[in-house]
C-alpha positions in Angstrom: -29.3 8.1 3.7 -25.8 6.5 4.8 -26.9 7.2 9.2 -29.8 4.6 8.1 -27.3 2.2 6.5 -25.1 2.6 9.7 -28.2 2.2 12.4 -29.4 -1.1 10.3 -26.2 -2.9 10.5 -25.7 -1.9 13.4 -28.5 -3.6 14.8 -28.3 -6.5 12.9 -24.6 -7.3 13.4 -25.0 -8.4 16.7 -27.1 -11.3 16.2 -25.3 -12.4 13.3 -21.8 -12.1 15.6 -23.7 -14.4 18.0 -24.4 -17.0 15.6 -21.2 -17.1 14.3 -19.9 -17.4 18.3 -23.0 -19.7 19.0 -21.6 -22.4 15.5 -18.1 -21.9 17.3 -18.9 -23.2 21.0 -21.6 -25.7 19.6 -18.7 -27.4 17.2 -15.3 -26.8 19.3 -16.7 -27.2 22.8 -17.0 -23.8 25.4 -12.9 -24.3 26.0 -12.5 -22.9 22.2 -13.6 -19.5 23.4 -10.2 -18.6 25.1 -7.7 -18.7 23.0 -10.2 -16.8 20.3 -10.5 -14.6 22.4 -6.5 -14.1 23.2 -6.1 -13.6 19.1 -9.4 -10.9 19.0 -7.2 -9.0 21.5 -4.3 -9.6 20.1 -5.5 -8.4 16.3 -6.8 -5.5 18.1 -3.8 -4.4 20.1 -1.8 -5.0 17.3 -3.8 -2.6 15.0 -3.9 0.4 18.1 -0.4 0.4 18.5 0.3 0.1 14.4 -2.1 3.0 14.3 -0.9 4.7 16.8 3.2 4.5 15.5 1.8 5.7 11.6 -0.2 8.6 13.6 3.0 9.1 15.5 5.3 9.4 12.7 2.9 11.3 10.3 2.6 14.1 12.6 6.2 14.7 13.1 6.6 15.0 9.3 3.9 17.0 9.1 3.5 18.6 11.9 -0.3 18.3 11.6 -2.4 16.8 15.3 -3.7 13.5 13.3 -6.1 13.5 16.5 -8.1 16.4 14.9 -8.1 14.3 11.5 -8.9 11.0 13.2 -12.3 12.8 15.1 -13.0 14.7 11.4 -13.2 10.8 9.8 -15.1 9.5 12.8 -18.4 9.3 10.3 -16.4 7.3 7.2 -14.8 4.8 9.8 -17.9 4.4 12.2 -18.9 2.8 8.7 -16.6 1.3 7.8 -16.3 -0.6 11.1 -19.5 -1.2 11.5 -20.1 -2.8 7.8 -16.6 -4.7 7.6 -16.6 -2.6 4.3 -14.0 -0.1 3.0 -15.5 0.4 -0.5 -18.9 1.6 1.8 -16.9 4.1 3.5 -14.9 5.5 0.2 -18.1 7.7 -0.6 -18.2 9.6 2.5 -14.2 9.3 3.7 -13.5 11.3 0.3 -16.2 13.8 1.8 -14.5 14.5 4.8 -10.9 14.5 3.5 -12.7 17.5 1.3 -13.5 19.5 4.3 -10.5 19.4 5.6 -9.5 21.3 2.7 -7.6 18.4 0.7 -8.0 19.3 -3.7 -10.2 17.0 -5.0 -7.2 15.4 -7.2 -5.0 14.2 -4.7 -8.5 12.2 -3.0 -9.4 10.9 -6.0 -5.6 9.1 -6.7 -4.4 8.7 -3.4 -7.5 7.1 -1.5 -8.6 4.5 -4.8 -4.7 3.7 -4.8 -4.8 3.4 -1.3 -7.8 1.1 -1.7 -6.2 -1.5 -3.9 -2.6 -1.4 -2.4 -2.7 0.2 0.9 -4.4 -2.8 2.9 -2.1 -3.2 6.3 -5.3 -4.1 8.3 -6.0 -6.8 5.9 -2.4 -8.2 6.7 -2.1 -7.9 9.9 -5.4 -9.5 10.1 -4.4 -12.6 7.5 -0.9 -12.9 9.0 -2.4 -13.6 12.8 -5.1 -15.8 11.8 -1.9 -18.0 9.7 -0.2 -18.1 13.0 -3.0 -19.4 14.8 -4.0 -22.0 12.4 -0.2 -23.6 12.7 -0.4 -23.1 16.7 -3.4 -24.9 16.6 -1.9 -27.5 14.8 1.1 -27.4 16.2 3.1 -26.8 13.5 6.0 -25.5 13.5 6.6 -22.0 11.9 10.1 -20.5 12.0 10.7 -16.9 11.4 11.7 -17.7 7.4 7.9 -18.9 7.0 6.7 -16.1 8.6 8.7 -14.0 6.3 7.7 -15.9 3.9 3.7 -15.7 4.7 4.3 -12.0 5.8 5.5 -11.2 1.6 2.5 -13.7 0.3 -0.2 -12.0 2.3 1.3 -8.4 1.7 0.7 -9.2 -2.4 -2.6 -11.3 -2.1 -4.1 -9.3 0.3 -4.5 -6.9 -2.2 -8.2 -5.4 -3.8 -10.6 -7.6 -0.9 -11.2 -4.1 0.4 -14.7 -3.7 -0.8 -15.7 -7.5 0.0 -16.8 -8.1 4.0 -15.3 -11.6 4.9 -12.9 -11.9 1.3 -10.1 -12.1 4.2 -10.8 -16.4 4.6 -10.0 -17.2 1.7 -7.1 -15.1 1.8 -6.2 -16.9 4.7 -7.2 -20.6 3.2 -5.2 -20.2 0.6 -1.9 -19.0 2.2 -2.5 -21.7 4.9 -2.7 -24.7 2.3 0.5 -23.1 0.1 2.3 -23.6 3.9 0.8 -27.0 4.7 -1.2 -25.7 7.7 -4.8 -27.7 7.5 -7.4 -25.4 6.7 -10.3 -27.1 8.3 -9.4 -24.7 11.1 -10.5 -21.6 9.2 -14.0 -23.0 10.5 -12.9 -21.8 14.1 -11.7 -17.9 13.6 -15.4 -18.0 11.2 -17.2 -17.6 15.0 -14.7 -14.2 15.6 -13.8 -13.0 11.9 -16.8 -10.5 12.0 -15.1 -8.9 14.6 -11.6 -9.3 13.6 -13.2 -8.0 10.0 -14.3 -4.7 11.1 -11.0 -4.1 12.9 -8.7 -4.2 9.5 -11.6 -2.5 7.9 -11.4 0.6 10.2 -7.6 0.0 9.9 -7.5 0.2 6.1 -9.4 3.2 6.0 -7.5 5.4 8.9 -4.3 4.2 7.2 -5.5 5.0 3.6 -6.8 8.7 4.9 -2.9 9.4 6.5 -1.8 8.6 3.2 -3.7 11.1 1.4 -3.3 14.4 4.1 0.5 13.1 3.9 0.7 12.7 0.4 -0.9 16.7 -0.3 0.9 17.8 2.0 4.5 16.0 0.8 3.0 17.3 -3.2 2.6 20.7 -2.2 -1.1 20.6 -2.9 -1.9 22.4 0.1 -0.6 23.8 3.3 -0.5 22.5 6.5 -2.0 25.9 7.7 -5.0 25.3 5.3 -6.3 21.9 6.7 -9.1 23.2 8.8 
């Protein structure tokens, strides 16, 4: 059933993305695709670097090969990426972690908790989008404001894992609180789905890594027992 849902979503997702990008190009012109492309590239690059550093640190601490864990988790990661909803991939991710040998009590505690408080991808996406809006309107955004914005987003992004596109609401509220016009969000909507998919992938994989680390840290499972 999960495979069928993923297939249907992947089948219609390009149509929806094409429609959003077409609206953006039709409204703001073809030249708007260049800064939007830079925004998407920046997000994907930041997420790849972040996950590589996270997996490297976790590998050093636990002495585990997280590339193997990544391959085990490819189905829930693909589901989350294609639906842009972390909640949709949660049951499958928990099953995959159980197949790795992690105790159920650790999985059922750490994963839901992480979905509420550990949303690194959402924070990365939202912070990049707010800075993009500030640069678009040529608004000075100093380092102090950026730190304040990051702290604000670390709080305001909690609980949005299950709602595709919910980051736009967070971005709008944060931008308004820092005096940035929110009208520019209409431009981001053209690539919102593409970036939303990346932040969801980051959220899921980050929480799965955290679950493995906590399981070993609490000695609920030994490193040799992870399959």
